[in-house]
C-alpha positions in Angstrom: 95.9 151.4 128.7 97.4 153.6 126.1 99.3 150.7 124.5 96.0 148.8 123.7 95.5 149.8 120.1 95.6 146.6 118.1 92.7 146.5 115.7 92.9 143.8 113.0 91.0 143.3 109.8 91.3 142.3 106.1 94.0 144.9 105.7 96.2 143.3 108.3 99.2 141.1 107.5 98.4 137.3 107.8 101.3 136.8 110.2 99.9 139.5 112.5 96.4 138.0 112.3 97.8 134.6 113.1 99.7 135.9 116.1 97.0 138.2 117.6 93.7 137.6 116.0 92.7 134.0 117.0 91.2 131.2 115.0 88.1 133.0 113.6 90.2 135.9 112.4 92.6 133.5 110.7 89.6 131.9 108.9 88.1 135.2 107.8 91.5 136.3 106.5 91.8 133.1 104.5 88.4 133.6 102.9 89.5 137.1 101.8 92.4 135.5 100.0 90.0 133.3 98.1 88.1 136.3 96.8 84.6 135.1 98.0 82.0 137.4 99.6 82.6 137.9 103.3 80.7 140.3 105.5 82.9 143.2 106.7 84.8 142.3 109.9 87.4 143.5 112.3 89.1 141.8 115.2 90.1 143.0 118.7 93.6 141.6 119.1 94.7 139.6 122.2 96.4 142.7 123.5 93.0 144.3 124.1 92.2 141.4 126.6 95.6 141.7 128.2 95.0 145.4 128.9 91.6 144.6 130.3 93.0 141.8 132.6 95.9 144.0 133.7 93.5 146.9 134.6 91.4 144.5 136.6 94.5 143.2 138.4 94.0 139.6 137.1 97.0 138.9 134.9 98.8 136.9 137.7 95.6 134.9 138.3 95.3 134.1 134.6 98.9 132.9 134.5 98.4 130.7 137.6 95.3 129.2 136.1 97.2 128.2 132.9 99.7 126.3 135.0 97.2 124.1 136.9 97.6 120.4 136.1 94.5 118.9 137.6 91.1 119.3 135.9 88.9 119.9 139.0 91.3 122.5 140.4 91.4 124.2 137.0 87.6 124.2 136.8 87.3 125.7 140.3 89.9 128.4 139.5 88.2 129.2 136.2 84.9 129.8 138.0 86.7 132.4 140.2 88.2 134.1 137.2 84.9 134.2 135.4 83.3 136.0 138.3 86.1 138.5 138.6 86.3 139.2 134.9 82.5 139.6 134.6 82.5 142.1 137.5 85.5 144.1 136.1 85.0 147.4 134.3 86.0 147.6 130.6 88.6 150.3 130.7 88.2 153.5 128.6 91.1 152.5 126.2 89.4 149.2 125.4 86.1 151.0 124.9 87.8 153.4 122.5 89.2 150.5 120.4 85.7 148.8 120.3 84.2 152.2 119.2 86.7 152.4 116.4 85.8 148.9 115.3 82.1 149.6 115.3 82.6 152.8 113.3 84.4 150.7 110.6 81.4 148.3 110.4 78.7 150.9 110.4 75.6 151.5 112.5 73.8 148.2 111.7 73.6 145.0 113.8 76.7 142.9 114.2 77.9 139.5 115.4 80.3 139.4 118.3 82.4 136.2 118.3 85.2 134.8 120.4 88.3 134.2 118.5 90.7 132.3 120.7 94.3 131.5 119.7 93.6 127.7 120.3 90.3 127.8 118.5 89.5 126.5 115.0 92.9 124.9 114.6 93.8 121.9 112.4 93.9 119.5 115.4 91.2 120.7 117.7 88.1 122.8 117.0 86.9 123.9 120.4 83.5 123.7 118.6 81.0 125.8 120.5 83.1 126.1 123.6 83.4 129.9 123.5 80.7 132.5 123.2 79.2 134.1 120.1 76.4 136.7 120.1 74.2 137.7 117.2 72.3 140.9 116.5 74.2 143.2 118.8 73.6 147.0 118.5 75.2 150.0 120.2 78.6 150.6 121.8 77.4 149.7 125.3 75.9 146.4 124.2 78.9 145.6 122.1 81.3 146.3 125.0 79.2 144.0 127.2 79.2 141.2 124.7 83.0 141.5 124.1 83.5 141.1 127.8 81.2 138.0 127.7 83.5 136.5 125.0 86.5 137.2 127.1 84.9 135.5 130.1 83.9 132.5 128.1 87.6 131.6 127.6 87.4 130.3 131.2 84.1 128.4 130.9 83.9 125.0 132.5 83.2 123.3 129.1 86.2 125.0 127.5 88.5 123.9 130.5 87.3 120.3 130.4 87.7 120.2 126.6 91.2 121.4 126.9 92.1 118.8 129.6 90.3 116.0 127.6 92.6 116.8 124.7 95.8 117.5 126.6 95.9 121.1 125.5 97.4 124.1 127.2 95.1 126.6 129.0 97.4 129.5 128.1 95.3 130.6 125.2 94.5 134.3 125.1 91.1 135.6 123.8 90.6 137.9 120.8 87.2 138.9 119.6 85.8 139.3 116.0 83.1 141.9 115.2 81.3 141.2 111.9 78.4 142.7 110.1 75.3 140.6 110.6 73.8 139.0 107.5 70.0 138.5 107.9 69.7 135.4 105.8 66.8 133.4 104.5 68.9 130.3 105.0 72.3 129.4 106.5 74.4 126.4 107.4 77.8 124.7 107.2 79.8 122.8 104.6 82.4 120.2 105.3 84.7 119.6 102.3 85.6 116.2 103.7 82.8 113.9 105.1 83.3 114.3 108.9 81.5 111.1 109.6 83.5 108.8 107.3 86.7 110.7 106.4 85.8 110.4 102.7 87.7 113.2 100.9 85.7 112.8 97.7 82.5 114.0 99.5 81.0 117.3 100.6 78.5 117.5 103.4 76.1 120.4 103.6 73.7 121.1 106.4 71.1 123.9 106.0 68.3 125.6 108.1 66.0 128.5 107.5 67.1 131.8 109.1 70.2 132.3 111.1 72.7 129.5 111.6 72.2 129.5 115.4 69.5 126.9 115.0 71.9 124.5 113.3 75.0 124.9 115.5 73.0 124.8 118.7 71.1 121.7 117.6 67.8 123.3 118.2 66.6 122.9 114.5 66.6 119.6 112.7 68.6 120.5 109.7 68.6 119.2 106.1 71.8 117.2 105.5 73.2 116.5 102.1 76.1 114.5 100.9 77.6 115.4 97.4 80.3 114.0 95.3 83.0 116.6 95.5 84.2 116.5 91.9 80.9 116.3 90.1 78.5 117.9 92.6 76.1 115.0 92.2 73.8 114.7 95.2 74.4 111.3 96.7 72.2 111.4 99.8 69.8 113.8 101.5 68.1 113.8 104.9 65.3 116.3 105.3 65.0 117.7 108.8 61.8 118.7 110.5 62.5 122.4 110.4 59.6 123.7 112.5 61.4 126.9 113.8 63.9 129.4 112.5 66.1 132.0 114.3 65.7 135.6 113.4 67.1 138.9 114.7 64.7 141.2 116.6 64.5 145.0 116.4 66.5 145.4 119.6 69.2 142.9 120.8 69.5 139.2 120.2 67.4 136.7 118.3 64.0 134.9 118.7 62.6 131.7 117.3 59.8 131.9 114.7 57.5 129.1 113.6 58.2 127.9 110.1 55.1 127.6 107.8 53.8 124.0 107.8 54.3 123.5 104.1 58.0 124.5 104.3 59.0 122.3 107.2 59.6 119.1 105.2 60.7 121.0 102.1 64.3 121.4 101.0 65.9 124.6 102.3 68.2 124.9 99.3 67.5 124.9 95.6 69.6 122.9 93.2 71.3 126.1 92.0 72.2 127.1 95.6 73.6 123.7 96.3 75.7 123.8 93.2 77.1 127.3 94.0 77.9 126.3 97.6 79.7 123.2 96.4 81.8 125.1 93.9 82.6 127.8 96.4 83.6 125.1 99.0 85.9 123.5 96.5 87.7 126.8 95.8 88.1 127.5 99.5 89.6 124.0 100.2 92.1 124.4 97.3 93.1 127.8 98.5 93.5 126.7 102.1 95.3 123.5 101.2 93.2 121.3 103.6 89.7 120.1 104.1 87.5 122.9 105.6 84.5 123.4 107.8 82.8 126.5 106.3 79.9 128.6 107.6 77.6 130.3 105.0 74.5 132.3 104.7 72.2 133.2 101.8 70.2 136.4 101.7 68.5 138.2 98.8 71.8 139.3 97.4 73.3 135.7 97.3 75.8 133.6 99.2 78.0 135.0 102.0 80.8 133.1 103.6 81.0 133.7 107.4 83.8 131.5 108.6 86.2 128.7 107.6 88.4 126.5 109.7 90.2 123.2 109.1 88.2 120.0 109.6 89.5 118.7 112.9 90.1 115.4 114.7 90.0 112.1 112.9 88.7 113.1 109.5 91.5 115.6 108.9 94.2 113.2 110.0 93.2 110.3 107.8 92.8 109.8 104.1 89.6 108.3 102.7 91.7 105.3 101.6 92.9 104.7 105.1 89.3 104.7 106.3 87.4 103.1 103.5 88.9 100.2 101.6 87.7 100.8 98.0 88.8 98.8 95.0 91.9 96.7 95.2 94.5 99.3 96.0 95.8 98.9 92.5 97.3 101.7 90.4 95.5 102.0 87.2 95.6 104.3 84.2 92.8 106.7 83.3 91.4 104.3 80.6 92.1 101.0 82.3 89.0 98.8 82.5 88.3 96.6 85.6 85.5 94.2 86.0 84.3 93.3 89.5 82.2 90.2 90.0 81.0 88.5 93.2 79.1 85.6 91.7 81.2 83.0 93.5 83.1 84.8 96.2 79.9 85.9 97.9 79.6 82.3 99.1 82.7 82.8 101.2 82.3 86.5 102.1 78.6 87.4 101.9 77.3 90.8 102.8 79.3 93.3 104.8 82.8 91.9 105.4 85.2 93.3 107.9 88.4 95.0 106.8 90.5 92.4 108.6 88.8 89.5 106.8 89.0 91.2 103.4 92.6 92.3 103.7 93.7 88.9 105.2 92.0 87.1 102.3 93.5 89.5 99.7 96.9 89.1 101.2 96.7 85.3 101.3 95.3 85.0 97.8 98.1 87.2 96.4 100.9 85.2 98.1 99.4 81.8 97.4 99.0 82.5 93.7 102.5 83.9 93.4 103.7 80.7 95.1 101.6 78.7 92.6 103.3 80.5 89.7 106.7 79.8 91.2 105.9 76.1 91.7 105.2 75.8 87.9 108.7 77.0 87.1 107.8 80.5 85.9 111.1 82.3 85.2 112.2 84.9 87.8 111.7 87.8 85.5 108.1 86.8 84.7 107.5 85.9 88.3 108.3 89.5 89.3 105.7 90.7 86.7 103.0 88.8 88.6 103.6 91.1 91.6 101.7 93.7 89.7 98.4 91.7 89.8 98.5 88.8 92.3 98.2 91.1 95.3 95.0 92.7 93.8 93.0 89.6 92.9 90.3 90.8 95.3 88.6 94.2 95.7 86.3 95.7 98.3 83.4 98.1 97.7 81.1 99.4 100.4 82.2 96.5 102.6 81.6 93.8 100.0 84.2 91.6 98.5 84.6 91.2 94.7 86.8 89.3 92.3 89.0 91.7 90.3 88.0 89.5 87.4 90.4 90.3 84.7 93.3 89.3 86.9 91.7 85.9 87.5 91.8 85.3 83.7 95.5 86.2 83.9 96.0 83.6 86.7 94.3 80.9 84.6 96.7 81.7 81.8 99.7 80.5 83.9 98.8 76.8 83.2 98.5 75.3 79.8 95.1 75.1 78.1 94.0 78.7 78.6 91.1 78.8 76.0 89.5 75.8 77.6 90.3 76.7 81.2 88.9 80.2 81.0 85.6 78.9 79.8 85.5 76.4 82.7 86.6 79.2 85.1 83.5 81.2 84.0 81.3 78.2 84.7 83.0 77.6 88.1 82.7 81.2 89.2 79.1 81.3 88.0 79.6 84.5 86.1 76.5 85.6 84.2 78.5 87.3 81.4 81.4 85.5 79.7 84.3 87.7 78.9 84.6 88.8 75.3 87.2 86.8 73.4 89.0 89.9 72.1 89.6 91.1 75.7 90.4 87.6 77.1 93.2 87.1 74.5 95.0 90.2 75.8 95.1 89.1 79.4 98.5 87.6 79.6 99.9 86.8 83.1 103.4 88.1 82.0 105.4 89.1 79.0 108.6 87.8 77.4 111.5 89.5 75.7 111.3 87.1 72.7 109.1 84.4 71.3 111.8 81.8 72.0 111.8 82.7 75.7 108.1 82.4 75.8 108.1 79.0 74.1 110.9 77.7 76.4 109.0 78.8 79.5 105.7 77.4 78.2 107.3 74.0 77.5 108.8 73.9 81.0 105.6 74.9 82.7 103.7 72.3 80.7 106.1 69.5 81.7 105.8 70.4 85.4 102.1 70.7 85.1 101.8 67.3 83.5 103.9 65.8 86.3 101.6 67.4 88.9 98.5 66.2 87.1 99.6 62.6 87.4 101.1 63.0 90.9 98.4 65.1 92.4 97.1 62.4 94.8 100.6 62.1 96.5 100.9 65.9 96.7 97.6 66.2 98.5 98.4 63.5 100.9 101.7 65.1 101.8 100.0 68.4 102.3 97.3 66.8 104.5 100.0 65.2 106.7 101.8 68.6 107.1 98.6 70.5 107.7 97.2 68.3 110.4 100.6 68.1 112.2 100.4 71.9 112.5 96.7 72.0 113.1 96.7 69.4 115.9 99.5 71.3 117.6 97.8 74.7 117.6 94.3 73.3 118.2 95.5 71.9 121.5 96.7 75.3 122.8 94.9 76.9 125.7 94.3 80.3 124.1 93.1 81.8 127.4 96.7 81.6 128.6 98.4 83.3 125.7 99.6 86.9 125.7 98.9 89.1 122.7 102.6 88.8 121.6 102.5 85.0 121.9 99.3 84.8 119.9 100.8 87.1 117.2 104.0 85.0 116.9 101.9 81.9 116.6 99.7 83.6 114.0 102.6 84.6 111.9 104.2 81.2 112.0 101.0 79.4 111.0 100.2 81.9 108.3 103.7 81.7 106.8 103.8 77.9 106.8 100.3 77.4 105.4 100.7 80.0 102.6 104.1 78.4 101.7 102.5 74.9 101.5 99.3 76.1 99.9 100.8 77.8 96.8 101.9 74.6 95.0 98.6 73.0 95.8 96.8 75.7 93.8 97.8 73.6 90.8 94.9 71.4 91.9 92.4 74.1 90.9 94.1 74.4 87.5 94.1 70.6 87.1 90.5 70.5 88.0 89.7 73.2 85.4 91.6 71.3 82.8 90.0 67.9 83.6 86.6 69.3 84.0 86.9 71.0 80.6 88.0 67.8 79.0 85.1 66.0 80.7 82.7 68.5 79.2 84.3 68.2 75.8 84.1 64.4 76.0 80.5 64.5 77.1 79.5 66.7 74.2 81.2 64.2 71.9 79.7 61.0 73.2 76.5 62.4 74.8 75.6 65.4 72.7 72.1 65.7 74.1 73.1 65.4 77.8 71.2 67.9 80.0 73.0 70.6 81.8 72.5 69.0 85.2 74.3 65.9 84.0 77.4 67.9 83.1 77.9 69.0 86.7 76.6 65.8 88.4 79.1 63.6 86.5 82.1 65.5 87.9 81.1 65.6 91.5 83.5 64.6 94.3 81.3 61.8 95.6 79.3 61.6 98.8 82.1 60.3 101.0 84.1 63.6 101.4 85.5 65.0 104.6 83.8 68.3 104.3 80.4 66.5 104.5 81.2 65.0 108.0 79.8 68.0 110.0 76.6 67.8 108.0 76.3 64.1 108.6 77.0 64.5 112.3 74.4 67.3 112.5 71.9 65.0 110.8 72.5 62.3 113.4 71.9 64.8 116.2 68.7 66.0 114.5 67.5 62.4 114.2 68.0 62.0 118.0 66.0 65.1 118.6 63.3 64.2 116.2 62.8 60.8 117.8 62.5 62.2 121.3 59.3 64.4 121.8 60.5 66.0 125.0 63.9 66.8 123.5 62.2 68.1 120.3 60.0 70.4 122.3 62.9 71.7 124.4 65.2 72.4 121.4 62.5 74.1 119.4 60.9 76.3 122.1 63.9 77.4 124.3 66.0 80.4 123.4 69.2 79.1 121.7 71.5 80.7 124.2 69.6 78.9 127.1 69.3 75.4 125.6 72.6 74.1 126.9 71.8 75.1 130.5 68.2 73.8 130.2 69.5 70.4 129.0 71.9 70.3 131.9 69.1 71.0 134.4 66.9 68.4 132.7 69.6 65.8 133.2 70.0 65.1 129.4 73.7 64.1 129.9 73.9 61.7 127.0 72.7 64.2 124.5 74.9 66.9 126.1 77.9 64.5 125.6 77.0 64.2 121.9 76.8 68.0 121.6 80.1 68.4 123.3 81.7 65.8 120.9 80.3 67.7 117.9 81.8 71.0 119.3 85.2 69.3 119.8 85.3 68.0 116.3 83.5 70.7 114.3 83.5 73.7 116.6 85.4 75.8 114.0 82.3 75.6 111.7 79.8 78.5 111.6 77.7 80.5 109.3 80.1 82.8 107.3 82.9 80.7 108.7 85.6 82.4 106.6 84.7 85.8 108.0 87.1 86.3 110.9 84.6 88.5 112.7 82.0 85.7 112.8 82.2 83.7 116.1 82.6 79.9 115.6 80.5 77.4 117.5 83.0 77.1 120.3 82.8 80.8 120.9 79.1 81.0 120.5 77.5 77.6 121.0 74.0 79.1 120.6 74.5 79.0 116.9 74.8 75.3 117.1 71.2 75.1 118.2 70.1 77.4 115.4 71.7 75.0 113.0 70.2 72.0 114.8 66.7 73.4 114.7 67.0 73.8 110.9 68.4 70.2 110.6 65.5 68.8 112.7 63.1 70.4 110.4 64.7 68.8 107.4 65.6 65.3 108.8 62.2 63.8 108.0 62.1 65.1 104.4 62.1 62.6 101.6 65.6 62.5 100.0 65.7 62.2 96.3 68.3 60.1 94.6 71.7 61.8 94.5 72.9 63.4 91.4 75.7 60.9 91.1 73.2 58.1 91.1 71.2 59.9 88.5 74.3 60.4 86.4 75.1 56.7 86.6 71.6 55.8 85.4 71.8 58.3 82.6 75.2 56.8 81.5 73.7 53.2 81.7 70.9 54.3 79.4 72.8 56.4 76.9 76.3 55.1 76.8 76.1 51.5 77.8 79.1 49.5 79.1 81.5 49.3 76.2 85.0 50.8 75.5 83.7 54.3 75.3 82.1 53.9 78.8 85.3 52.6 80.3 87.3 55.5 78.9 84.7 57.9 80.1 84.7 56.4 83.6 88.5 56.6 83.8 88.5 60.3 83.1 85.5 60.7 85.4 87.3 59.0 88.3 90.2 61.3 87.9 88.0 64.3 88.0 86.1 63.0 91.0 89.3 62.4 92.9 90.5 65.9 92.2 87.1 67.3 93.2 87.3 65.3 96.4 90.8 66.6 97.0 89.6 70.2 96.6 86.9 69.6 99.1 89.4 68.2 101.6 91.6 71.3 101.1 88.6 73.6 101.6 87.9 71.7 104.8 91.4 72.4 105.8 91.0 76.0 104.9 87.9 76.3 107.2 89.9 74.7 110.0 92.8 77.0 109.4 90.6 80.1 109.6 89.0 78.7 112.8 92.5 78.4 114.3 93.4 81.9 113.2 90.1 83.3 114.6 91.2 82.1 118.0 94.6 83.7 117.8 93.1 87.0 116.5 90.6 87.1 119.4 93.5 86.9 121.8 95.2 89.8 120.0 91.9 91.8 120.1 91.6 91.4 123.8 95.2 92.4 124.2 94.9 95.5 122.1 91.7 96.6 123.9 93.5 96.1 127.3 96.4 98.2 126.0 94.0 101.0 124.8 95.0 100.6 121.2 91.3 99.9 120.4 88.2 100.3 122.5 86.7 96.8 122.4 88.2 93.5 121.5 86.0 93.0 118.4 87.2 96.4 117.1 90.3 94.4 115.9 88.2 93.2 113.0 87.9 96.8 111.8 91.7 96.9 111.3 93.5 95.8 108.1 95.9 92.9 108.3 98.8 95.4 107.8 97.5 97.5 110.7 97.2 94.5 113.0 100.7 93.4 112.2 101.9 97.0 112.9 100.4 96.8 116.4 103.0 94.1 117.2 105.9 95.3 115.0 106.4 98.8 116.3 104.1 100.8 114.1 102.4 104.0 115.3 99.0 103.0 116.6 97.9 106.5 117.7 95.1 106.9 115.1 93.8 103.3 115.1 90.8 104.1 117.4 89.8 106.9 115.1 90.2 104.7 112.1 88.0 102.1 113.7 85.4 104.6 114.6 85.2 106.0 111.1 85.1 102.6 109.5 82.2 101.5 111.8 80.3 104.6 110.9 80.5 103.6 107.2 78.9 100.3 107.8 75.4 101.7 108.4 75.5 103.5 105.1 77.1 100.5 103.3 74.5 98.1 104.5 71.7 100.2 103.0 73.1 99.9 99.5 72.3 97.3 96.9 75.4 95.4 95.9 75.4 94.6 92.2 76.6 91.1 91.2 78.9 92.6 88.5 80.0 96.1 87.5 82.8 97.9 85.8 85.1 100.8 86.6 87.3 102.7 84.2 90.4 104.5 85.6 91.2 105.2 89.2 88.0 107.1 90.0 85.8 105.0 92.2 83.7 107.7 93.9 80.1 107.3 95.1 78.8 108.9 92.0 80.6 106.5 89.7 79.5 103.5 91.8 75.9 104.7 91.9 75.9 104.7 88.1 77.0 101.0 88.3 74.1 100.0 90.5 75.2 100.9 94.0 71.9 102.5 95.1 70.0 102.6 98.4 67.8 99.6 99.2 64.2 100.8 99.1 62.7 98.4 101.6 63.7 98.5 105.3 64.2 95.2 107.1 61.7 94.4 109.8 62.6 95.3 113.4 64.3 92.7 115.5 62.6 91.7 118.8 62.3 94.7 121.0 61.6 98.3 119.8 64.2 99.6 117.4 64.3 103.4 116.8 66.3 104.4 113.8 68.0 107.8 113.3 71.1 109.2 111.8 74.6 107.8 112.7 76.8 110.4 114.1 79.6 108.8 116.2 80.4 105.1 115.9 80.4 102.8 118.9 78.1 100.5 120.8 76.9 101.1 124.4 74.4 99.5 126.6 73.0 101.0 129.7 70.1 102.9 131.4 68.4 105.7 129.5 68.6 109.0 131.3 66.2 111.6 129.8 67.1 115.1 130.7 66.3 118.6 129.6 69.5 120.2 130.8 73.1 118.9 130.9 74.0 117.0 134.0 76.0 114.0 135.2 74.2 110.8 134.1 76.6 108.5 136.0 77.5 106.3 133.0 74.0 106.1 131.7 72.9 106.9 128.1 72.1 110.6 127.8 68.8 111.2 126.0 67.9 114.8 125.1 65.4 116.5 122.9 67.9 119.1 121.9 71.4 120.3 122.9 73.6 123.3 122.9 77.3 123.7 123.4 76.9 123.7 127.2 76.0 120.0 127.0 79.6 119.1 126.2 80.2 119.1 130.0 77.8 116.2 130.4 79.5 114.0 127.8 82.3 112.5 129.9 79.7 111.0 132.3 77.6 109.5 129.5 78.3 106.1 127.8 76.3 107.2 124.8 74.4 110.2 123.5 71.0 110.3 121.7 69.6 113.6 120.5 66.0 113.8 119.1 66.6 117.0 117.2 69.9 118.0 115.6 72.3 116.8 113.0 75.7 115.2 113.0 77.3 118.6 112.5 76.1 120.3 115.7 78.8 121.3 118.1 77.8 118.6 120.7 77.9 115.9 117.9 81.3 117.1 116.7 82.7 117.0 120.2 81.1 113.7 121.0 82.9 112.2 118.0 86.2 113.7 119.2 85.6 112.2 122.6 84.6 108.8 121.2 81.0 108.9 122.7 78.6 106.8 120.5 76.0 109.2 119.2 72.8 108.9 117.2 70.8 112.0 116.2 67.5 112.8 114.4 65.3 110.3 116.1 61.8 111.8 116.0 59.8 111.1 119.2 62.7 109.3 121.1 62.2 111.4 124.2 58.5 110.4 124.2 59.0 106.7 123.5 61.7 106.1 126.0 61.6 106.4 129.8 64.4 107.0 132.3 65.7 103.7 133.6 64.9 101.7 130.5 67.8 99.5 129.4 68.8 100.3 125.8 71.5 99.6 123.3 72.9 102.5 121.2 74.7 101.6 118.0 76.2 104.8 116.7 77.4 103.2 113.5 74.0 101.8 112.5 72.1 104.8 113.9 69.8 102.6 116.0 68.5 102.6 119.6 67.2 99.2 120.7 65.1 98.7 123.9 66.4 95.7 125.7 64.4 93.3 127.9 64.5 94.0 131.6 67.6 92.5 133.2 69.5 91.9 129.8 73.1 92.9 130.0 
């Protein structure tokens, strides 16, 4: 044992520490480089363990264990090794090294912590898998705890963790000895939000006393989210901190009750939060990567106990990869952007999936570039539009917005910009017209000379005029092409397609439709021009006309294709309203059961009418342009929700249509002379164009319905291939990521991307989405958005049928199953594990659980961290959950929303 002399510490070379000191020693060395306060420490290098194992005659057994390739065999062999190592005597040479270490630290209490070579790395944390012991005193006790740390390298939880992540078991244990700080508070800081991947956020968790209460999950910690750059507190969850951990006079720690008036109070003061945030930023900059930092505060100030890289998904992904914010546009530090959802919210209301948003943004960009090309914009100027056509839409906290200034640029492509932009504002319904001095600067492109600009404008105007007079023929040609493609793909049996086939069909349809649609966007420009002229003419000949008249007079008329589903639904509603038995059945039966109930009741004629409606209009649905929303063919229950609403309205008195009122107003105030004939001629042109636009929108709805079916095939294919977990996770991908799945891109991180995006949705849905706001420069962090009105909703929506318990989202995913309430980790056979509290030993039970619910704890406990790494949906901080649920209850856990819903008996 004479060769076992390696004792490492702050004086050691970083290369030597990396080779022999293990992960914790590496982190402590890194903190020393930053210059922050770190309790004195030393490390027993891996050679100390090697000498111990050699003296016990176990080196060969350790090597054989590392070579085992089957998890159960490794678990069994590890148990034998633990028993042998625990019974072995710590040799005198090792005791001598431990004594020298203790002498360096002084006579007070210390912490003894495992520091494995595989631990606290950039890829895998081994969070809580190896032993740590606090408040250890005396050489004999320290030697025993060092041996315990060595033994923990072969714990079942560590072995299963290594196998779950495909890691080698050939790691060798080192041990860190560190002076014990007796703090009034302690906790952890993540310099990148581990739940969302947002790298502009810090997350701090804090408890009273020693940090053991936090990492074990025993104490319900305070959790704070801060803007990393400004230190602004964005969100805080106050835990019920009823106990704290404190060292005792002898060995170890005890729990002490926290005074009642402090339990719900904040652990940290504003000054302490600010100091921790600033220190964390310094450490991250020095380490060059996001960090997971342990800290403690005593009467002398802040101490840093440990740092390690943030592991798993959050470290591998940038915030932009996870959260789609803004339009992805490069802007200068003083560049203004105005975001407005006044009109687009009609198409993409509320939280909108990444696939829907990026698909829409991609199509808008390509269509409007095609529109510019169709008007004869020169090639040089057409290339300039590539800077703004792809970023016409933006996304913030899952909501879709117009990148408004670029829409003014788009309007400027056609002649008549001053008039058209005013009509655009009316059409979009924006509450605040753009200032004229800004509007005049928003040119779609620039020219080298005035002559080039005049020549291009003349050419565009001529083409535009031709399109204005020939728009009827253009629309008819488009309709013929569209329905030729639509009828072909609508007849496809999508249940028979492979993912590859669906993708090829999707790309073909998408390419053709975008190519055809671009030139048709001239219709929107024409409609703006004609509507503007109509408004001007109305002001001239009918200066006192009311505002309703200005819009009623330019309507598309009642006989438009997009009204067909509404008319057909009204007819179905009349049938129901006239039949008391049918009316009772439709209005009292659960929507998902109505179709079967009708079949049993023998209502074949009405069922045939329903099936005909689905055949013709099955692509319709609420939020029909959102790809994630099932259409009526996929979820016929929604048809009966719509039918109930229609039945309630069918008997209402219908007032005269606005068109009829407009005619009456014209008869009264304009008569039937020359002015009326001129007026009606322009009005007819506007009405035809408005009707054409409705027909095109109807086609758009059908196109999206067709694409939905193709994407669902791809979603099921990707789930079957293991690229994503569930078929509907496909909607959490961007359109570029979806294409990459079939074009050879690396898909390794997509499941993690999906998980992080889903975890964001719960937070996003709790925020007020302002109708209009501004950003300046590239910074679009939470603090800046909060100043623009993105603040939490103060009222909580009423619970849905069944009990809904709400806690803190920790790991995204949805699982349904039987609740299994346990007070110690065990196999729950695929059920949902419900625990009052957990410690690192509970990791062994995670593979058998479909989801995890912890009454006390935080998203930063070891078990929660590992659950995220393993992809187990997890919700924490649900007060009273173990008292309100019973083993065997069927429940649904939504890890992204942070909810646990009790399901009716027998519901699957």
